[in-house]
N, C-alpha and C positions, 0 to 999 in steps of 0.2 A: 342667724346671718341675714343681712340685708336683702340679698338676692333671693334667698328662699321665701321671705314674705312677699316680695315683689312677684314672684312667680305665682303665689296664692291670689294675690290682688288681680293679677291678670287674667288668671283662670276665671276667677268671678266675674270680671269685666266682660270676658269673652261670652260668658253664658247670658249676661245682660244683653249684650250687643245682638247676639243671634236670636235671642228671644223676641228683642223690639223688631227686628226685620220680619221675622216670621209672622208676628202680630200685624205689622203694617201690611204685608202682603196677603194677609188672611189665610195663612198656613197653618198647619197644626203645630202647636207649641207645647212644651212642658206645663206652662202655666199661662194664666191669662193677665197676669200683672207682674211687671218686672221687680216691683217692690217687695214681692214675696221672695226674691232670690237675695239672701242676706249676704252681706260682705263678710269675710273672715275676720274674726276678733283680732284687734291689733295689741290689746293689752297683753303684757308679757313678752311680746315678740321683740326679738334683737333687730337692730339696724335703724339707720336714719329715717327711712320711709315710715315705718310703723311709729317711731317716737313722733314724727311730724303729725301724723294722723292724731295720736293721743294728745299731743300738746295743744293742739288747735281744736280738739273735740270735733273732728270732721264725720259728718253723717253720709248717708247714702248719696245724696245729690252731689256733695262736695267731693267725695272719693270717685264718683263717676267722671266729674269735671277734672279732677287732678290725674287721673289715669289717662283720659282722653288727650291731655296735654303732653304726657310722655310716651305714649304709644309710638309715635314717629321714631323715637330714639332707641326703644327696646324691642319692638316687633313692629316694624312699618308695614309688613304684609298684612297685618291686621285689618287695615282700612281698604284692601283691595275689593272688598264687598261694596265699598260706595262708587266703585268705577262701573258698576252696571248701568246700563243705558234704559231709559224709558222707551218702549215700544211704539208709543204714540209720537213721541217727539224725535227720536233718535240721538237724544242728548242725556247726559247723566241727570239724575234727579236733583232738581234745585233744592228740595227740602233737606237733603243730605247735607248741605253745606259743602265744606271742603274746598280747597285750593290745590290745583295740580302744580308740582314743582319738579320737573324733570320726570323720573319715574316714580316719585312719591307723591302720596296724597296727604296734605296737611289740614288738619281738623280746623273748623272755625267755631265761634259761639254756636252757630246754627247746627253744627255737628252735634255738640253736647246737649242742645235743647231737643234735637230729634231723638237722640237716644232715651232721654228722660221722659219726653212728653208725647212722642209720635206726632199724631195730626191734632192733637188737643191745643188748639190755639189758645185758649184762655190760660192753660197751664204753661205754655211757652212763654207767653207774656210775662206771667209771674216769675217764672225762673230766670228770664232774661234781666229783670229788674233786680232780682236777687244777687245774680253773678256779677252785674256791673257795679253794684254797690257793696259787694262783699269785702269784709276786712282784709282778706288775703288775695281774692281773685280780681279785685278791681284795679290792680297796679300794673305797671308796665312790665313787670316780671312775667306776666302771664300773656299778655296780648302784644302782638307785634305792632310797634308804634306806626309804621307806614301805612298799615291797613285800617287804623282806627278812625281815619279821618271822615270817610263816608257814613259811618255809624251804623249801617246796616249789619244784622247779625251775621250774615254769610260773609262778610268782608273782614269780620274781626278775627283774624287767625291766632289761634291759641298756640303760642310757642314761648315754652319757658325759657327763662334766662339760663345763660351758662352757669351761673351760680346755683340755681336750682337743680340743674342736671348734675353737677359736681357732687353737691351735698346730699341730694336724695337719692340719685340713682347710682352714682360712683362711690357714694359713701366715703368721701374724702374732703378735707378742707379746701375751701374755695380761695384762690389767690389770684385777683384780677391781674391781667397782663397790662403793663404799661402801654398806653397808645393815646392817640388824640381823644379818644372817648373816655379815657381814664388816665388823666395827667398826673399819676402819683405812683411812687415807687415804694414797695415794702423794704423797710429797713430793719435789721435786727443785729444782735451781737451775741458773741459766745463768751464775752468778757464778763467781769463782776464788778460789784460796788467798790470792792477792795482796790481796784484799779483806777477809781475816780479819785482824783486829788482836788479837793475843794475846801474852801473855808468853813468853819463850823456854822456860820450864819446861813450859808448857801445850802448846807446840808440839812438844816433845821427846816428851812423853807420847802425843800424838796420833799421832806417827811409830811409837810401839810397836804400835799397832792396825793402822797400815798394814803393818808388817812381819809381824804375826800373819796378815793376810789373804793376804799373798803366800806365807809359808812355814809357816804353822801346820799344815796338813793334811799337808804334805811331810814336816815333821818327824816327825809321829805315824807316817806310813806307812814312809818311807824308813829312819828311824832306829828303827824298831820301838818306838815309846813309845806305841802306841795303847791299850794296857792300862793304862798309867799316867797318861797326860795325856787329860782329858775332851775331846770335840769342843766346839767353839763358843768364843766369846769374850764376857765379860760386862764392860761398862764403866759406871761411874757418873758423870754429869756433874753438877757442882752448881756453883750460882752465882746472882746475882740475874737476874731477867727482863731480857731484852734483851742478855744478855753474850755471845751467840753460840752457845749450846749446840745448838739445832736447826739453825742454819745450818751448824754444823760436822759434824752428822750428815749433812746433804744433800751437803755437799762430799765426805764420805768415800765415799758412794755413787757420785758422780760419778767420783772418782779411781780407785776400785776396779772400776767398771763393775757395780755391784749397785744393785738397787733398794731404795729406802727406803720403808717404810710406817710412819706415825705411828699408833698405837693410841689411838682416842677412848676414853679411860677412863669418860667420862660414859656411854657406852653398855655398857661392860663392868661396871662396879661396880653390883650389884643389891642391894636391901634383903632380897630374898627368899633364904632359904637355898638354897645350892646353884647358884644362877642365875650367879653371878660365874665359878664354876668352867666352867660350860658355855659361857659368852661367851669366856672365855679359850680354851677348848678349840678353838672355832672359828677363831681367829687363828692358833693354832698348828698347826692341820691344814692350813689354806691354805698357811702358810709352809713346811710341811715339804718338805724336798729342793728348795726354791726358791732357797736361799741368799740370800734376802732379809736387809737389816739392819732390825731391829724397834726402833722407838723409842717408848719409854714415856714421854710428856712429862707433867710434873708428877707423877711416879710415887708420891710420897708418899701419894696418896690411895688407893692399892691396895698400895703395898709398904711402908706405914707400920709403926710399931713395934706388936708384938703386946702385947695387953693380959692382965692377969690374968684368969682365968677366973671370973666372977661368976655368968654365966648361959649358956643355950644359945647366945644370940647370939654372946657372946664366943668360945665354943668354935669355933663355926662360922666366925667371922671369923679365927681363928687358924689353922684349917684351910685357909682361902684362901690365907693367906700360905705355909703349907707345900706347898700344891698349886703356887703360883707358883714357888717354889724348885725343885721337881721339874721343871717344864716348862721353864723358862729353862735349868736345867742339862743337859737333855736336847736342847735345840735346837743344832744343829751350825752355826749361823751366828752373826753378831753381833748381840748384844743390847744397847742403850744404855738406861739408865736416866736421865732428867733430873729434877732436883729444885732448888728454890731454896735448901733448906737441907739439908745432909748429915745433920744430927743428926735429920731427920724420918724418915730410912730405917732400918729394922730392922737391927740389928747382925748378925743372922744373915744377911742379904743382903750386908753390906758384907764379910764374910769371903770371899764367894764371887766377887768382883769381881778381875778381873786388873789392871784399871786404875780408881782412883778420881781423877777430874781436876777441878782446881778452876777455874773460869772467874770470875775476879775482875772487880770493876769497873775499867775502863781508867783508867790514870794521866793526867796532864796531858798528856804527851807523845803517849801513844796516842790520846786524845781529839782533839788537834790533828791527828793523821794521819787519823782517822775523819772528821772534819769535812772535811778537803781531799779525802779519797778519794771521799766520799759526794756531795758537789755535783757537778753536771755540769760539764764543762770549758767548756761554754759560757757558764756564769756569771761575772759579775764582782760585786765587793762595793762597796758604797758607801764602805766603810773597810776597806782591805786589811789593817789590823791587828786587825780585829775577831775573826777565827778564833782566833788565839792568845789574845786577852784572854778569850773565852768558854770556850775548852778549859780555861785555867786556874782560871777562876772557878767554873764549874758542873760538878758531878760527874754526868755522864749516862752511860748505858749506850749501846751501839751501836744498840740498837733504839729508844731515845729519841731519839737523834741522827738517825737515818733518818726519824723522824716530823717532826722540826723541818724537815729538808731538804725533805721532801714539801711541808709547810704554806707554807714560803717560796717554793718553786718555783713552786706553783700561784699565789700571790699575784703574783709577778712576772710570770708569763705572762699573768695577768688584766689587767695594766697594759700588755700588749704590749711588755714589757721583759725584758732578761736580767740586770737588775742586782738584787742581793739588798741589801734595805735593812736597816739596823741595827734599826729599830724592829720589822721583821718577826720578824728573829732573836730579839730580846728577847720577843716576844709568843709565839713558838713554844716558847721555853724555859719560859716562865711556864706555859704549858699543861701541859707536860710534868712539871714539878715539882708542879703542882697535883695531878696524878693520883696522886702519891705523899704527898700531904698536906703538901708543903713550900712555904714562901714564897719568891718570888724576892728 
């Protein structure tokens, strides 16, 4: 179990911490070197924390740093020992680092350096360089951003991200909450590919994406093509609203076992210079190394054609597009851009897509299938021939058909009946056509 191993790791950490304090204050200790206190073996242990140690091959120093980060979440009283005051100054010992927050003491990089090196200045400098350039610990996931500015060891608060707490301590999947800091929502579906009605050509192109997910990275690594083929895959879905673009993205996520996040462009695009890039950076920073599918719905508002430079605003708008190209091409996962009209997307983007997939309006035969598949099998129809008739007569997208089905089903249930009336179908269709400015 995850908690059982964390208990072992915390017990070892406590022994190291107590030994360091005793040695520092010249008190009798069980040993004269903290490095003789070996950590519990992680191999064969269950849970995310042990797997993380195994995966990244973390050693003594790494594991002390890692537990220092998590102590405020699992045993905050552990750092009460750092609240002791220096009798000479009447203040807390500066060399312990730490930052007081309410009744809690938060560790800083100086805290981890003290535990590992005590008063050995040369070793502190060596370890400081190690942790600040470490492949895992040099990221914002471990250092609180607002305290990094001054650059001093004592000011760099070690504060693990919400993601790390969820995955390593709570042992649960991390799902970031939609906010201004992460302007994207997770989208998923319980439906299946059988419910997606598309042309054979569109389905073949979608299969290309599935093949990339399965073999793309393997080709780059096993066939030594990593220097020639860029990581990641970029696809453009274009077609009228309700034609299945977003539904397809969620199905790709379901089949490939990847989470799909739909970026809310209304929260990304800003009229203020430089803000759009910052908002986009937040999304890509969260998604980095997660292997998520990123969906930019109605992408022409952000990925539209660049304009001729007439003023500073045009220049910065074009810079936003260039920045987008750079971030998308650097992303090692699947990025899907969705738009109603292909011509709305800048040609510079089009050249960089591996797939450009058209989602046309369904033809009469596809519409008939959509009508039949969407209605509940519980339903019966006042006129059994009505489905074929309306499928041939009214050009509706799958999304519009779903709206009509919902409308008619609710009316039938309100009558305590499972029969779909012709009149309700016609009224539902009339409402959908009205949305598009069409007459029935």
